[in-house]
C-alpha positions in Angstrom: -40.7 -52.1 -33.0 -39.4 -55.4 -31.5 -35.8 -54.2 -32.1 -36.6 -51.0 -30.5 -38.0 -52.6 -27.3 -35.0 -55.1 -27.2 -32.6 -52.1 -27.2 -34.6 -50.3 -24.5 -34.7 -53.2 -22.4 -30.9 -53.7 -22.6 -30.6 -50.0 -21.7 -32.7 -50.4 -18.5 -30.5 -53.3 -17.4 -27.3 -50.9 -17.7 -26.3 -49.2 -14.6 -24.6 -45.7 -15.1 -21.0 -46.6 -15.2 -21.9 -50.2 -15.3 -21.2 -53.1 -17.8 -22.7 -51.5 -20.9 -20.8 -50.7 -24.0 -17.7 -48.7 -23.4 -18.4 -45.3 -24.8 -19.3 -46.1 -28.3 -16.4 -46.8 -30.6 -13.9 -45.2 -28.2 -11.9 -48.3 -28.0 -10.7 -48.2 -31.4 -10.9 -44.3 -31.9 -8.6 -43.7 -29.0 -5.9 -46.2 -28.3 -3.4 -45.9 -25.6 -3.8 -44.1 -22.4 -4.9 -40.8 -24.0 -8.4 -39.5 -23.0 -11.0 -38.3 -25.6 -11.4 -35.4 -23.5 -7.8 -34.0 -23.3 -8.7 -31.2 -25.8 -11.4 -29.7 -27.7 -10.0 -31.4 -31.0 -10.0 -34.8 -29.3 -13.4 -34.5 -28.0 -14.9 -33.5 -31.4 -13.0 -36.6 -32.9 -14.7 -38.6 -30.2 -18.1 -37.2 -30.8 -17.8 -38.0 -34.5 -16.9 -41.7 -33.7 -20.1 -42.3 -31.6 -22.1 -45.4 -33.1 -24.8 -44.2 -35.6 -26.9 -47.2 -35.7 -29.8 -45.4 -33.8 -30.4 -42.3 -31.9 -30.5 -44.5 -28.6 -27.1 -46.0 -29.4 -25.6 -42.6 -30.0 -27.2 -40.9 -27.0 -26.3 -43.7 -24.7 -22.7 -43.8 -25.7 -22.5 -40.0 -25.2 -23.9 -40.4 -21.7 -21.4 -43.0 -20.9 -18.7 -40.6 -22.2 -20.1 -37.7 -20.1 -19.9 -40.0 -17.1 -16.2 -40.7 -17.8 -15.6 -37.0 -18.4 -17.0 -36.5 -14.8 -15.0 -39.4 -13.3 -11.6 -38.3 -14.9 -11.6 -35.5 -11.8 -9.3 -33.3 -14.0 -9.0 -29.7 -13.0 -11.2 -27.4 -15.0 -9.7 -25.0 -17.4 -10.3 -23.1 -20.5 -9.7 -26.2 -22.7 -11.9 -28.4 -20.5 -14.7 -25.6 -20.9 -14.3 -26.2 -24.7 -14.7 -29.9 -24.2 -17.7 -29.6 -22.0 -19.5 -27.1 -24.4 -18.8 -29.5 -27.4 -20.4 -32.4 -25.4 -23.4 -30.2 -24.4 -24.0 -29.2 -28.1 -24.0 -32.5 -29.4 -25.8 -34.1 -26.5 -28.7 -31.5 -26.8 -29.2 -32.2 -30.4 -29.4 -36.0 -29.5 -31.7 -35.2 -26.3 -34.5 -33.7 -28.2 -35.5 -36.8 -30.1 -35.0 -38.9 -27.0 -37.5 -36.4 -25.1 -40.0 -36.6 -28.0 -40.2 -40.3 -28.1 -40.5 -40.4 -24.1 -43.6 -38.1 -24.5 -45.1 -40.3 -27.1 -44.5 -43.5 -25.2 -46.4 -42.4 -22.0 -49.5 -44.4 -22.6 -48.7 -47.2 -25.2 -45.1 -48.2 -24.2 -44.5 -48.4 -20.8 -41.2 -50.1 -21.0 -39.9 -47.7 -23.4 -41.2 -44.9 -21.2 -39.1 -46.0 -18.2 -36.0 -46.6 -20.3 -36.3 -43.2 -21.9 -37.1 -41.6 -18.6 -33.8 -43.1 -17.2 -31.7 -42.2 -20.2 -32.9 -38.4 -19.9 -32.4 -38.3 -16.4 -28.8 -39.6 -16.5 -28.1 -37.1 -19.4 -29.5 -34.0 -17.3 -27.8 -35.2 -14.1 -24.4 -35.9 -15.5 -24.4 -32.6 -17.4 -25.5 -30.8 -14.2 -22.5 -32.4 -12.3 -20.1 -31.5 -15.1 -21.1 -27.7 -15.0 -21.4 -27.6 -11.3 -17.8 -29.0 -10.9 -16.6 -26.5 -13.8 -18.1 -23.7 -11.6 -16.0 -24.9 -8.4 -12.9 -24.6 -10.6 -13.9 -21.1 -11.7 -13.5 -20.2 -8.0 -10.7 -22.5 -6.9 -7.7 -23.8 -8.6 -4.9 -22.8 -11.0 -7.4 -21.8 -13.7 -9.4 -19.2 -12.0 -8.1 -16.3 -14.0 -9.1 -18.2 -17.3 -12.6 -19.2 -16.0 -13.7 -16.3 -14.0 -15.1 -14.3 -17.2 -17.3 -17.3 -17.6 -18.7 -17.6 -14.2 -22.2 -16.3 -15.1 -22.5 -18.7 -18.0 -21.1 -21.5 -16.1 -23.4 -21.0 -13.1 -26.5 -20.4 -15.3 -25.9 -23.9 -17.0 -25.3 -25.6 -13.6 -28.6 -24.1 -12.4 -30.4 -24.9 -15.7 -29.3 -28.6 -15.7 -29.9 -29.2 -12.1 -33.4 -27.9 -12.6 -34.0 -30.2 -15.4 -32.6 -33.3 -13.3 -35.3 -32.3 -10.6 -38.0 -31.7 -13.3 -37.1 -35.5 -14.5 -37.7 -36.7 -10.8 -41.2 -35.2 -10.7 -41.7 -37.2 -14.0 -41.0 -40.4 -12.1 -43.3 -39.2 -9.1 -40.2 -38.4 -6.9 -39.8 -35.1 -5.1 -36.3 -33.6 -5.6 -33.8 -34.4 -2.7 -32.7 -31.9 0.0 -29.3 -31.9 -1.7 -30.5 -30.7 -5.0 -32.3 -27.9 -3.3 -29.2 -27.0 -1.2 -27.2 -26.9 -4.4 -29.4 -24.7 -6.3 -29.7 -22.4 -3.3 -25.9 -22.2 -3.0 -25.3 -21.5 -6.6 -27.7 -18.6 -6.5 -26.3 -17.2 -3.3 -22.9 -17.3 -5.2 -24.2 -15.5 -8.2 -26.0 -12.9 -6.1 -22.8 -12.2 -3.8 -20.6 -11.9 -7.0 -23.0 -9.6 -8.9 -23.7 -11.8 -11.9 -27.2 -13.0 -10.9 -28.8 -10.8 -13.6 -26.0 -11.0 -16.2 -27.5 -12.2 -19.6 -26.0 -15.3 -21.1 -26.8 -17.5 -24.1 -28.0 -20.7 -23.2 -29.3 -23.5 -26.0 -30.4 -20.6 -28.3 -32.0 -18.2 -25.9 -31.1 -15.4 -23.4 -31.3 -16.3 -19.8 -29.8 -15.4 -16.3 -29.0 -17.2 -13.2 -31.8 -15.4 -11.5 -34.3 -16.7 -14.1 -33.0 -20.3 -14.2 -33.2 -20.4 -10.3 -36.9 -18.7 -10.5 -37.8 -21.4 -13.1 -36.9 -24.1 -10.9 -38.8 -22.7 -7.9 -41.9 -21.8 -9.8 -42.1 -25.3 -11.2 -42.2 -26.7 -7.9 -45.1 -24.4 -6.9 -47.2 -26.0 -9.5 -47.6 -29.4 -7.5 -45.7 -31.4 -10.2 -46.1 -34.7 -8.5 -49.8 -34.7 -9.4 -49.3 -33.8 -13.1 -48.5 -36.1 -16.0 -45.1 -35.8 -17.8 -46.8 -34.1 -20.6 -48.4 -31.5 -18.4 -45.1 -30.9 -16.5 -43.4 -30.1 -19.6 -46.1 -28.0 -21.1 -46.2 -25.9 -17.9 -42.3 -25.6 -17.9 -42.2 -24.7 -21.6 -44.8 -21.9 -21.0 -42.8 -20.6 -17.9 -39.5 -20.6 -19.9 -41.0 -18.4 -22.5 -42.9 -16.1 -20.2 -40.9 -12.7 -20.3 -42.2 -11.5 -16.9 -41.2 -14.6 -14.8 -41.1 -13.6 -11.2 -37.5 -13.3 -10.1 -36.2 -13.4 -6.5 -36.2 -10.1 -4.6 -34.3 -9.6 -1.2 -36.6 -6.8 0.2 -40.2 -7.8 1.3 -43.1 -5.9 0.0 -46.3 -7.1 1.8 -48.5 -5.8 -1.0 -46.9 -7.7 -3.9 -45.1 -10.7 -2.5 -47.0 -14.0 -2.3 -44.3 -16.6 -2.0 -40.8 -16.9 -0.7 -37.7 -19.2 -0.3 -35.2 -19.6 2.4 -31.6 -19.8 0.9 -30.3 -21.1 4.2 -32.5 -24.3 4.0 -32.5 -27.4 1.8 -36.2 -26.9 0.9 -38.1 -25.5 -1.8 -40.5 -22.3 -2.0 -43.5 -21.7 0.1 -46.6 -19.5 0.4 -46.3 -16.5 2.6 -49.8 -16.9 3.7 -49.0 -20.4 4.9 -45.5 -19.4 6.2 -45.3 -16.1 7.7 -42.0 -16.7 9.3 -39.6 -16.2 6.3 -36.5 -17.8 7.7 -32.7 -16.6 7.8 -32.2 -15.8 4.3 -35.4 -15.1 2.5 -35.9 -14.3 -1.0 -39.5 -13.2 -2.0 -41.6 -13.6 -5.2 -44.7 -12.0 -6.7 -46.5 -14.6 -8.7 -49.7 -12.7 -9.2 -48.6 -11.8 -12.9 -47.9 -15.3 -13.7 -51.1 -16.5 -12.3 -53.1 -13.9 -14.2 -51.2 -15.1 -17.3 -52.2 -18.7 -16.8 -55.7 -17.6 -16.3 -55.8 -15.7 -19.6 -54.6 -18.7 -21.7 -57.2 -20.6 -23.8 -56.6 -24.4 -24.0 -55.0 -25.3 -27.1 -56.0 -28.9 -26.8 -59.4 -30.7 -26.3 -57.6 -33.7 -24.6 -59.2 -34.5 -21.4 -56.0 -34.1 -19.6 -55.5 -30.7 -20.8 -58.9 -29.5 -19.9 -58.7 -26.6 -17.3 -54.9 -27.3 -16.9 -53.7 -23.6 -16.8 -56.5 -22.5 -14.6 -55.9 -25.5 -12.1 -52.3 -24.6 -12.0 -53.1 -20.8 -11.4 -55.8 -21.8 -8.6 -53.2 -24.2 -7.0 -50.3 -21.4 -6.7 -52.2 -18.7 -5.1 -54.6 -21.0 -3.0 -51.5 -22.9 -1.7 -52.8 -26.1 -3.0 -51.5 -29.2 -1.4 -47.8 -29.5 -2.1 -47.4 -33.2 -1.8 -44.1 -34.6 -0.4 -45.1 -38.3 -1.1 -46.2 -40.1 -4.1 -49.9 -40.4 -4.8 -51.3 -44.0 -4.9 -54.3 -45.0 -6.8 -57.0 -46.4 -4.6 -60.4 -46.7 -6.1 -63.5 -47.3 -4.0 -66.3 -45.8 -2.3 -65.9 -43.8 1.0 -68.4 -42.1 3.3 -68.2 -38.3 3.4 -69.7 -35.7 5.5 -69.5 -32.3 3.7 -69.7 -28.8 5.5 -69.3 -28.2 9.1 -72.9 -29.0 10.0 -72.7 -32.4 8.8 -69.4 -32.8 10.2 -70.4 -31.9 13.6 -73.3 -34.2 13.4 -71.2 -37.2 12.1 -68.4 -36.7 14.8 -71.1 -36.9 17.4 -71.5 -40.5 16.7 -74.4 -43.0 15.8 -77.8 -43.2 17.3 -79.9 -46.4 17.1 -77.4 -48.0 14.7 -77.7 -45.1 12.2 -75.8 -42.0 11.6 -77.2 -38.8 13.1 -77.0 -37.1 9.6 -77.1 -38.7 6.3 -73.7 -39.0 4.6 -72.6 -39.0 0.9 -70.9 -41.8 -0.9 -67.9 -40.5 -2.8 -65.6 -42.6 -5.0 -62.0 -42.4 -3.9 -59.4 -42.1 -6.8 -56.1 -41.7 -5.0 -54.4 -41.0 -1.9 -51.1 -39.7 -0.4 -49.7 -38.9 2.8 -51.1 -35.4 2.6 -54.5 -35.8 1.3 -57.1 -37.8 -1.0 -58.3 -37.4 -4.6 -62.1 -38.1 -5.6 -64.2 -38.5 -8.7 -67.8 -37.0 -8.3 -70.6 -36.3 -10.7 -70.0 -32.9 -12.5 -72.9 -31.4 -11.0 -71.5 -31.3 -7.5 -70.6 -27.9 -6.1 -67.5 -28.0 -3.9 -65.8 -24.6 -3.4 -62.2 -24.4 -2.5 -61.9 -24.5 1.2 -65.0 -26.7 1.9 -64.4 -29.1 4.9 -65.3 -32.7 4.6 -65.0 -35.5 7.0 -64.3 -38.9 5.3 -64.9 -42.4 6.9 -63.8 -45.7 5.3 -66.5 -47.8 7.2 -70.0 -46.4 7.7 -70.5 -48.7 10.7 -67.5 -47.3 12.5 -67.4 -43.8 14.1 -63.7 -43.1 12.7 -63.2 -40.0 10.6 -60.4 -38.0 8.8 -60.8 -34.3 8.3 -59.8 -32.7 4.9 -60.3 -29.3 3.0 -60.9 -29.0 -0.5 -58.0 -27.6 -2.4 -58.9 -27.9 -6.1 -61.3 -29.2 -8.6 -61.5 -29.9 -12.3 -64.3 -30.8 -14.5 -63.5 -33.2 -17.2 -65.7 -35.7 -19.3 -68.8 -35.5 -17.1 -66.9 -35.8 -13.8 -65.6 -33.5 -11.2 -62.0 -34.5 -10.1 -61.6 -33.2 -6.5 -58.3 -32.9 -4.5 -58.4 -32.6 -0.6 -55.8 -31.8 1.9 -55.7 -33.8 5.0 -55.9 -31.6 8.2 -56.4 -34.2 10.8 -56.6 -38.1 11.1 -58.3 -37.7 14.5 -60.7 -34.9 14.5 -62.8 -34.8 17.6 -66.1 -33.0 18.3 -65.7 -30.8 21.3 -68.1 -28.3 23.4 -66.3 -25.0 23.7 -67.1 -22.9 26.7 -65.9 -19.0 27.1 -64.6 -17.3 30.1 -66.5 -14.4 31.5 -65.5 -11.0 30.3 -64.6 -8.1 32.5 -68.2 -7.0 32.9 -69.3 -10.5 34.0 -71.1 -11.3 30.8 -70.8 -15.0 29.7 -71.0 -16.2 26.2 -73.0 -19.0 25.2 -71.0 -22.3 24.6 -70.6 -23.5 21.1 -69.4 -26.9 19.3 -66.2 -27.0 17.4 -63.7 -29.6 16.1 -60.4 -30.2 17.8 -57.4 -31.1 15.6 -54.8 -32.7 17.9 -51.1 -31.4 17.8 -49.8 -34.5 16.2 -51.9 -34.0 13.0 -51.1 -30.4 12.3 -48.0 -28.9 10.4 -47.9 -26.3 12.9 -46.8 -28.4 15.8 -49.8 -26.8 17.7 -53.3 -28.1 18.4 -55.8 -26.3 16.1 -59.4 -25.8 16.8 -62.2 -25.2 14.2 -65.0 -22.8 15.3 -67.3 -20.5 13.8 -66.3 -17.0 12.9 -68.9 -15.4 15.0 -67.4 -16.9 18.1 -63.7 -16.2 17.4 -62.0 -13.5 19.4 -58.0 -13.3 19.5 -56.7 -14.1 22.9 -60.1 -15.2 24.4 -59.8 -17.8 26.9 -61.9 -21.1 26.5 -62.5 -24.5 28.1 -63.3 -27.8 26.5 -63.3 -31.5 27.3 -61.5 -34.0 25.1 -62.2 -37.4 26.3 -61.4 -37.6 30.0 -59.2 -34.5 29.9 -60.5 -31.0 30.6 -58.7 -28.1 29.0 -58.3 -24.5 29.4 -56.7 -22.6 26.5 -56.2 -19.3 24.6 -57.3 -18.7 21.1 -54.5 -17.7 18.9 -53.9 -16.9 15.3 -56.1 -17.8 12.4 -54.6 -20.1 9.9 -57.5 -20.2 7.2 -61.1 -19.4 6.7 -63.5 -22.3 5.7 -66.9 -20.9 4.8 -67.4 -19.0 8.1 -65.5 -21.5 10.0 -62.1 -20.4 11.1 -59.1 -22.8 11.8 -57.1 -21.2 14.7 -54.2 -22.5 16.8 -54.6 -22.8 20.5 -52.3 -22.2 23.5 -53.2 -24.8 26.2 -53.1 -23.1 29.5 -53.9 -26.1 31.7 -55.3 -29.6 31.5 -56.9 -31.8 34.3 -58.0 -35.3 34.2 -62.0 -35.4 35.0 -61.5 -37.4 38.2 -58.9 -35.1 39.4 -61.0 -32.0 38.6 -63.9 -33.4 40.6 
């Protein structure tokens, strides 16, 4: 074991293309100026010469060779394609035990885990770059006639390995880059345009298509992978890979079936149609309902705490538009004060009376936090449905609150794990008055919660008010601090247990001194 850790420690210090051993035994196997990749025969000779001391040494030498293959900047042609296939075939045999050891090291060997992650990520990324470059030469260059029949296979491989590199980013709690999203969108657009998006190709012992590889990358992004363990990410990915009815992109919108979409013109991932009714310049649509139903039907195959409820949690997250974190979740343990439900929230936001809260608050245990929300650990008997609104204060003696909505929960080992999306860092209780209607009837005023524009994703101020008081287009007035607002009620964003979050169109505002 000490020898293994020493090797892994050495690997972590090597940079890709840095000062590590040069391509295994290539110095002696290929003397002179000849490249080990000048022909399929030369490549196979080089692959046989890789060091055999350990799987790590062999794999790492292959990764360095793959980096040199990419760095040579040789135009792709039929012979170069043979070389890349040979590297891929050998590399995949070596990659399997690396991934298995990476999974086994998740808890007990943190040093090994990081080194193995780095090794795998480098392999996926370099293979993705090699196939992407080959695809470029299938469209431009002297070898286009030779490579054109292989465009579907080359594109499917490029999509597959880019998707794997993005998946390994999730393992390291990093969201994929905008460039990665743009690349997969561009490849799929090309496959669609040239009519081979649905052409079946063989890839690592299975049949697939460009559309399927593209969809797999998108659907994994919708499972909130930054909040899953490495083992859970891979378990879900393997399930999706073998699901015969994986939802594929469709160009025509069906309001009855489609639940999610992606915009091929943007460098972003997929989104829920409920949360993003505007679908962009080049939308493609997905129906994730069959996949969700499949997830809900699966019985857990493991009694491990981390696996309990995994499939149902993923299913709930997909269709309920669970928090899609764009930032890393940080572990932060400690008690916070929580007002649960709109009645308690309104009372708490009203402030303190006689040194005590106007309404009792609950003490919850904070587990983690990101820029998008918070995670809590509660007693398993707690009942917190999706959509429940909560106000959180870190100090019971101060009247400062954040407003969140429960997005998922999971029972495990006598605890209820809860995830909440932050809706506002500065919620404010306001009294809402309604303008008289045409017949002169005046509606009674009510209390609601203002979510300032700077806190919302819609770049509009939102208002929480009871469903019974909502009327589209109704004119309302309310006071926020020293400012008096006149506004019009707009569209409903979501329903929270008979309370609606709606956008408001501010018609006018006046300072109270001026209004007086």
